[in-house]
N, CA, C and O of each residue as an XYZ file, in Angstrom:
420
protein
N       0.842     -1.173      0.000
C       0.000      0.000      0.000
C       0.888      1.237      0.000
O       1.944      1.253      0.632
N       0.454      2.272     -0.712
C       1.234      3.492     -0.825
C       1.216      4.258      0.497
O       0.229      4.237      1.233
N       2.317      4.927      0.774
C       2.391      5.713      2.003
C       1.605      7.012      1.831
O       1.365      7.442      0.703
N       1.208      7.631      2.924
C       0.480      8.904      2.824
C       1.288     10.003      2.145
O       0.727     10.852      1.453
N       2.597      9.989      2.341
C       3.444     11.003      1.716
C       3.454     10.821      0.203
O       3.377     11.803     -0.536
N       3.548      9.590     -0.265
C       3.524      9.315     -1.693
C       2.198      9.745     -2.294
O       2.165     10.360     -3.360
N       1.117      9.428     -1.621
C      -0.209      9.818     -2.106
C      -0.351     11.337     -2.134
O      -0.916     11.891     -3.077
N       0.155     12.006     -1.110
C       0.074     13.469     -1.072
C       0.891     14.090     -2.199
O       0.456     15.063     -2.815
N       2.066     13.540     -2.474
C       2.888     14.041     -3.572
C       2.197     13.834     -4.907
O       2.226     14.721     -5.761
N       1.578     12.680     -5.101
C       0.856     12.408     -6.342
C      -0.303     13.380     -6.501
O      -0.532     13.905     -7.590
N      -1.032     13.620     -5.419
C      -2.146     14.554     -5.476
C      -1.658     15.966     -5.797
O      -2.297     16.678     -6.572
N      -0.551     16.372     -5.219
C      -0.019     17.712     -5.476
C       0.380     17.883     -6.936
O       0.152     18.940     -7.525
N       0.977     16.843     -7.522
C       1.348     16.916     -8.937
C       0.113     17.063     -9.807
O       0.096     17.871    -10.735
N      -0.911     16.293     -9.516
C      -2.133     16.359    -10.301
C      -2.833     17.702    -10.092
O      -3.399     18.257    -11.034
N      -2.799     18.215     -8.891
C      -3.418     19.517     -8.628
C      -2.725     20.613     -9.426
O      -3.380     21.536     -9.912
N      -1.404     20.519     -9.563
C      -0.683     21.507    -10.371
C      -1.071     21.393    -11.833
O      -1.159     22.408    -12.524
N      -1.305     20.190    -12.320
C      -1.714     20.009    -13.715
C      -3.125     20.544    -13.928
O      -3.396     21.239    -14.908
N      -4.014     20.215    -13.008
C      -5.419     20.575    -13.179
C      -5.719     22.019    -12.810
O      -6.794     22.516    -13.148
N      -4.810     22.715    -12.127
C      -5.057     24.080    -11.694
C      -5.027     25.024    -12.892
O      -3.980     25.177    -13.523
N      -6.139     25.655    -13.216
C      -6.156     26.515    -14.392
C      -5.343     27.786    -14.231
O      -5.016     28.416    -15.237
N      -5.002     28.192    -13.023
C      -4.219     29.404    -12.819
C      -2.739     29.114    -12.646
O      -1.965     30.018    -12.332
N      -2.337     27.872    -12.845
C      -0.941     27.504    -12.617
C       0.005     28.216    -13.565
O       1.134     28.521    -13.181
N      -0.419     28.491    -14.795
C       0.461     29.116    -15.767
C       0.253     30.600    -15.919
O       0.801     31.191    -16.849
N      -0.524     31.243    -15.037
C      -0.811     32.655    -15.202
C       0.388     33.547    -14.930
O       0.375     34.718    -15.309
N       1.418     33.029    -14.289
C       2.582     33.853    -14.060
C       3.449     33.968    -15.309
O       4.369     34.785    -15.346
N       3.173     33.174    -16.318
C       3.925     33.222    -17.563
C       3.211     34.179    -18.510
O       2.053     33.963    -18.867
N       3.904     35.230    -18.910
C       3.298     36.210    -19.791
C       4.168     36.399    -21.016
O       5.355     36.069    -21.021
N       3.551     36.936    -22.050
C       4.262     37.206    -23.292
C       4.381     38.708    -23.448
O       3.385     39.421    -23.329
N       5.559     39.191    -23.708
C       5.734     40.594    -24.014
C       5.815     41.515    -22.817
O       5.674     42.725    -22.996
N       6.028     41.037    -21.636
C       6.208     41.921    -20.496
C       5.196     41.717    -19.396
O       4.510     40.696    -19.334
N       5.115     42.721    -18.517
C       4.292     42.613    -17.324
C       2.798     42.766    -17.587
O       1.993     42.174    -16.869
N       2.407     43.537    -18.589
C       1.001     43.833    -18.819
C       0.366     42.957    -19.891
O      -0.777     43.208    -20.273
N       1.041     41.972    -20.375
C       0.511     41.128    -21.443
C      -0.368     40.019    -20.860
O      -0.357     39.772    -19.654
N      -1.114     39.368    -21.721
C      -1.977     38.269    -21.299
C      -1.192     36.975    -21.231
O      -0.139     36.859    -21.857
N      -1.685     36.001    -20.481
C      -0.986     34.715    -20.401
C      -0.970     34.015    -21.760
O      -1.890     34.175    -22.562
N       0.052     33.261    -22.000
C       0.193     32.532    -23.250
C      -0.452     31.153    -23.084
O       0.113     30.275    -22.431
N      -1.625     30.968    -23.670
C      -2.366     29.719    -23.544
C      -1.575     28.553    -24.134
O      -1.590     27.448    -23.591
N      -0.894     28.801    -25.232
C      -0.110     27.747    -25.873
C       0.973     27.189    -24.967
O       1.197     25.979    -24.930
N       1.641     28.067    -24.237
C       2.696     27.576    -23.342
C       2.111     26.824    -22.152
O       2.723     25.881    -21.651
N       0.911     27.243    -21.689
C       0.270     26.512    -20.595
C      -0.099     25.100    -21.040
O       0.097     24.142    -20.292
N      -0.632     24.968    -22.253
C      -0.989     23.650    -22.779
C       0.260     22.808    -22.988
O       0.280     21.616    -22.681
N       1.296     23.438    -23.511
C       2.555     22.720    -23.743
C       3.145     22.201    -22.432
O       3.636     21.074    -22.375
N       3.099     23.017    -21.386
C       3.605     22.601    -20.073
C       2.785     21.450    -19.499
O       3.340     20.522    -18.912
N       1.459     21.509    -19.669
C       0.601     20.433    -19.170
C       0.897     19.128    -19.907
O       0.977     18.067    -19.287
N       1.059     19.205    -21.221
C       1.387     18.001    -21.997
C       2.748     17.443    -21.598
O       2.918     16.230    -21.477
N       3.708     18.328    -21.395
C       5.042     17.874    -20.987
C       4.981     17.189    -19.629
O       5.690     16.210    -19.393
N       4.150     17.690    -18.748
C       4.003     17.083    -17.425
C       3.405     15.676    -17.526
O       3.838     14.760    -16.827
N       2.419     15.516    -18.389
C       1.807     14.193    -18.578
C       2.809     13.230    -19.210
O       2.896     12.068    -18.814
N       3.554     13.713    -20.183
C       4.565     12.863    -20.823
C       5.628     12.444    -19.812
O       6.063     11.293    -19.805
N       6.041     13.370    -18.967
C       7.047     13.051    -17.943
C       6.518     12.013    -16.961
O       7.256     11.120    -16.545
N       5.244     12.124    -16.588
C       4.651     11.128    -15.695
C       4.631      9.756    -16.369
O       4.882      8.740    -15.720
N       4.336      9.725    -17.658
C       4.359      8.463    -18.397
C       5.745      7.855    -18.461
O       5.914      6.645    -18.308
N       6.731      8.699    -18.685
C       8.115      8.206    -18.723
C       8.550      7.664    -17.364
O       9.266      6.666    -17.277
N       8.103      8.341    -16.309
C       8.450      7.883    -14.966
C       7.839      6.506    -14.697
O       8.501      5.621    -14.154
N       6.576      6.336    -15.080
C       5.937      5.040    -14.836
C       6.570      3.952    -15.704
O       6.705      2.811    -15.262
N       6.957      4.293    -16.927
C       7.660      3.313    -17.772
C       8.995      2.908    -17.154
O       9.355      1.731    -17.141
N       9.724      3.900    -16.642
C      11.004      3.608    -15.991
C      10.834      2.739    -14.760
O      11.632      1.833    -14.516
N       9.792      3.014    -13.983
C       9.524      2.196    -12.797
C       9.166      0.762    -13.194
O       9.603     -0.193    -12.553
N       8.373      0.621    -14.249
C       7.995     -0.725    -14.701
C       9.218     -1.501    -15.184
O       9.347     -2.693    -14.908
N      10.105     -0.833    -15.898
C      11.331     -1.493    -16.361
C      12.229     -1.856    -15.179
O      12.848     -2.920    -15.170
N      12.298     -0.980    -14.195
C      13.102     -1.275    -13.008
C      12.513     -2.451    -12.237
O      13.256     -3.262    -11.685
N      11.174     -2.551    -12.194
C      10.534     -3.685    -11.536
C      10.862     -4.981    -12.269
O      11.141     -6.003    -11.641
N      10.829     -4.935    -13.599
C      11.155     -6.130    -14.383
C      12.601     -6.561    -14.156
O      12.916     -7.750    -14.215
N      13.477     -5.595    -13.899
C      14.881     -5.904    -13.642
C      15.120     -6.269    -12.182
O      16.232     -6.637    -11.802
N      14.063     -6.164    -11.359
C      14.197     -6.513     -9.953
C      14.784     -5.410     -9.099
O      15.280     -5.677     -8.004
N      14.738     -4.164     -9.580
C      15.355     -3.055     -8.860
C      14.344     -2.073     -8.271
O      14.735     -1.056     -7.699
N      13.049     -2.365     -8.402
C      12.035     -1.426     -7.915
C      11.014     -2.151     -7.055
O      10.864     -3.371     -7.124
N      10.332     -1.383     -6.262
C       9.283     -1.890     -5.397
C       7.958     -1.811     -6.149
O       7.724     -0.855     -6.888
N       7.095     -2.799     -5.970
C       5.808     -2.829     -6.667
C       4.946     -1.635     -6.282
O       4.170     -1.150     -7.105
N       5.065     -1.152     -5.051
C       4.283      0.006     -4.603
C       4.662      1.248     -5.408
O       3.796      2.030     -5.801
N       5.955      1.422     -5.650
C       6.412      2.565     -6.442
C       5.883      2.496     -7.869
O       5.512      3.518     -8.447
N       5.847      1.302     -8.433
C       5.350      1.126     -9.799
C       3.860      1.439     -9.865
O       3.410      2.163    -10.753
N       3.107      0.899     -8.933
C       1.661      1.143     -8.926
C       1.374      2.625     -8.713
O       0.470      3.172     -9.344
N       2.120      3.278     -7.844
C       1.933      4.705     -7.598
C       2.238      5.520     -8.851
O       1.488      6.434     -9.195
N       3.331      5.197     -9.531
C       3.696      5.922    -10.745
C       2.651      5.728    -11.839
O       2.305      6.679    -12.541
N       2.150      4.515    -11.989
C       1.121      4.250    -12.988
C      -0.171      4.989    -12.635
O      -0.832      5.534    -13.519
N      -0.530      5.010    -11.363
C      -1.738      5.721    -10.932
C      -1.601      7.225    -11.173
O      -2.557      7.870    -11.605
N      -0.430      7.784    -10.900
C      -0.193      9.204    -11.166
C      -0.366      9.506    -12.651
O      -0.981     10.506    -13.020
N       0.175      8.646    -13.490
C       0.052      8.835    -14.928
C      -1.401      8.737    -15.359
O      -1.864      9.532    -16.178
N      -2.118      7.771    -14.816
C      -3.524      7.604    -15.172
C      -4.345      8.837    -14.798
O      -5.178      9.291    -15.583
N      -4.118      9.370    -13.618
C      -4.856     10.559    -13.180
C      -4.488     11.759    -14.045
O      -5.358     12.554    -14.401
N      -3.214     11.899    -14.385
C      -2.779     13.012    -15.228
C      -3.427     12.938    -16.605
O      -3.860     13.954    -17.147
N      -3.491     11.745    -17.165
C      -4.114     11.580    -18.480
C      -5.610     11.866    -18.399
O      -6.166     12.517    -19.284
N      -6.263     11.384    -17.344
C      -7.692     11.650    -17.187
C      -7.963     13.144    -17.046
O      -8.943     13.647    -17.596
N      -7.115     13.853    -16.323
C      -7.286     15.300    -16.179
C      -7.089     15.999    -17.520
O      -7.835     16.917    -17.860
N      -6.094     15.569    -18.275
C      -5.829     16.162    -19.578
C      -6.986     15.908    -20.539
O      -7.381     16.806    -21.283
N      -7.524     14.713    -20.531
C      -8.665     14.387    -21.397
C      -9.884     15.201    -20.985
O     -10.644     15.654    -21.840
N     -10.073     15.388    -19.702
C     -11.194     16.190    -19.222
C     -11.077     17.634    -19.701
O     -12.065     18.224    -20.139
N      -9.894     18.197    -19.623
C      -9.677     19.565    -20.106
C      -9.908     19.627    -21.609
O     -10.531     20.567    -22.102
N      -9.417     18.645    -22.335
C      -9.629     18.609    -23.785
C     -11.114     18.572    -24.117
O     -11.571     19.278    -25.016
N     -11.861     17.752    -23.394
C     -13.299     17.656    -23.635
C     -13.998     18.983    -23.367
O     -14.905     19.372    -24.103
N     -13.575     19.679    -22.311
C     -14.185     20.978    -22.007
C     -13.850     22.016    -23.071
O     -14.696     22.844    -23.409
N     -12.648     21.986    -23.598
C     -12.267     22.919    -24.661
C     -13.100     22.645    -25.909
O     -13.590     23.579    -26.544
N     -13.262     21.387    -26.262
C     -14.073     21.034    -27.428
C     -15.524     21.449    -27.207
O     -16.170     21.966    -28.118
N     -16.033     21.226    -26.012
C     -17.401     21.609    -25.696
C     -17.574     23.123    -25.820
O     -18.578     23.586    -26.362
N     -16.614     23.895    -25.326
C     -16.691     25.353    -25.428
C     -16.632     25.793    -26.888
O     -17.362     26.700    -27.289
N     -15.781     25.168    -27.676
C     -15.680     25.498    -29.097
C     -17.004     25.223    -29.810
O     -17.476     26.047    -30.594
N     -17.596     24.070    -29.538
C     -18.869     23.732    -30.176
C     -19.965     24.708    -29.766
O     -20.813     25.068    -30.583
N     -19.953     25.134    -28.516
C     -20.946     26.099    -28.060
C     -20.761     27.444    -28.755
O     -21.739     28.093    -29.127
N     -19.526     27.856    -28.927
C     -19.246     29.115    -29.635
C     -19.699     29.009    -31.089
O     -20.248     29.963    -31.639
N     -19.475     27.867    -31.705
C     -19.875     27.702    -33.105
C     -21.394     27.706    -33.276
O     -21.878     28.042    -34.357
N     -22.155     27.345    -32.253
C     -23.617     27.361    -32.327
C     -24.204     28.755    -32.104
O     -25.390     28.970    -32.351
N     -23.397     29.690    -31.645
C     -23.904     31.042    -31.390
C     -24.270     31.734    -32.698
O     -23.551     31.636    -33.692
N     -25.407     32.439    -32.678
C     -25.781     33.192    -33.886
C     -24.868     34.419    -34.050
O     -24.384     34.994    -33.075
N     -24.659     34.784    -35.282
C     -23.779     35.941    -35.556
C     -24.587     37.199    -35.584
O     -24.039     38.280    -35.798
């Protein structure tokens, strides 16, 4: 079973991914510019990819006999939650786009 510290760390990582204001400190063109949505999306994707790589590395280490099964399960669960959060955000963006397209001009 995963330790409370491991679970808290996993939750914190996912909260940073799912937090919509996490990238608001990144601006384009100076202090008064708007946040760059593209860089926020890029950072979120990079975070999910990194979680996937971590879980792959843990699985390979387990196969080599160098990792604990709890660490592997935790890494896979973190990746699963990150992907689910990313898919949820994608679905909301598509839903918003479709709603905008239905608006009369």
